[in-house]
C-alpha positions in Angstrom: 84.1 99.8 103.5 84.4 96.7 101.0 86.3 96.0 97.9 88.4 93.0 96.3 92.0 92.0 97.1 94.6 90.0 95.3 98.1 89.3 95.4 99.8 87.2 98.3 96.5 86.8 100.0 94.9 85.1 96.7 91.9 86.6 95.1 88.9 87.6 97.6 87.3 90.2 99.4 88.0 93.0 101.8 86.0 94.7 104.3 86.7 97.3 106.8 85.1 98.9 110.0 86.1 102.6 111.0 86.3 102.5 114.7 87.3 106.1 115.3 87.7 109.0 112.8 89.1 112.7 113.3 88.4 114.8 110.2 91.2 117.7 109.7 93.8 118.7 107.2 95.2 115.5 108.0 92.3 112.9 108.6 93.4 110.1 110.9 91.4 107.0 111.1 91.5 104.0 113.3 89.7 100.8 111.6 89.5 97.1 111.4 90.6 95.7 107.8 89.6 92.1 106.9 91.2 90.3 104.1 89.5 87.1 102.9 91.7 85.8 100.1 91.8 82.5 98.5 95.3 81.7 100.2 95.1 83.6 103.2 92.7 85.4 105.6 93.5 88.0 108.4 92.0 91.2 110.3 94.4 94.1 111.2 93.8 96.9 113.3 94.9 100.0 111.5 96.0 103.6 112.0 95.5 105.6 108.6 96.7 109.4 108.3 95.3 110.7 105.1 96.3 114.4 103.9 94.6 115.5 100.5 94.3 112.3 98.6 96.9 110.2 99.7 97.2 108.3 102.9 99.8 105.9 104.8 98.6 102.9 107.0 100.3 101.3 109.8 99.2 98.7 112.2 99.2 95.0 113.4 97.4 91.6 112.3 95.1 90.8 115.3 93.6 87.6 114.1 94.2 84.8 111.3 97.4 84.6 109.0 100.3 86.4 110.6 98.9 87.1 113.9 101.1 89.7 115.5 102.9 90.9 112.3 103.1 94.3 112.0 101.1 96.0 108.4 101.9 99.2 106.4 100.7 100.4 103.4 99.2 103.5 101.5 96.3 104.2 99.5 95.1 107.2 97.1 91.4 108.5 96.8 90.3 108.1 93.2 87.1 108.2 91.5 85.1 105.1 90.2 82.3 104.6 87.8 80.1 101.8 88.5 76.6 101.2 87.8 76.4 104.5 86.0 77.5 106.4 89.1 80.7 108.0 89.8 81.9 107.9 93.7 85.0 108.1 95.6 87.1 105.0 95.8 90.3 103.9 97.5 93.1 102.0 95.7 96.3 100.8 97.7 98.3 98.1 99.2 99.0 96.6 102.4 102.1 94.6 103.4 102.9 92.3 106.1 106.1 92.5 107.8 107.7 89.9 109.9 107.5 89.4 113.7 110.3 91.0 115.7 113.1 88.8 116.9 112.1 86.6 119.9 108.1 87.0 118.7 
């Protein structure tokens, strides 16, 4: 997985690595998501549940900015045209929560 990021991490890149995937009516994925923005950089271990073209994301930052904070988000599977080819793409957002009290 690879792409671009923006928002509070700043302009930059995103990369991901699937650790485990179980396909079905609801596909589940465990993955590492890396965000490399001009303002912040971090890696999150995430769990994704995708049903149809929509998915929800939950996880935790394991390295970098916000280490230990929970993350949550969502994405939609869309079609993208680039270089004369149309492929599946994913567009979404992920937000970082705050550390639990005492954490």
